[in-house]
C-alpha angles and dihedrals in degrees: 000000000000131000122235090255092052092050091048091052092048093049093039092233134115124273087245089062091052091050089050091052089051092048092050091049093243095120122054111231146159128222115227107188102302098342135083122229124191123203112237090235090060091060096050096081090054091051093049093047095247097110118173116247 
């Protein structure tokens, strides 16, 4: 499970962009109390260039 900051660093985007992807439902995530965690497998399509729409 990755934090928003970790995902942002992997994708080379801002944390705000990651939050926007979460809000639009384009990035699978889990809420743990007040934080968002993203499974590593959910980031893989973005890294390979086959992002979900």
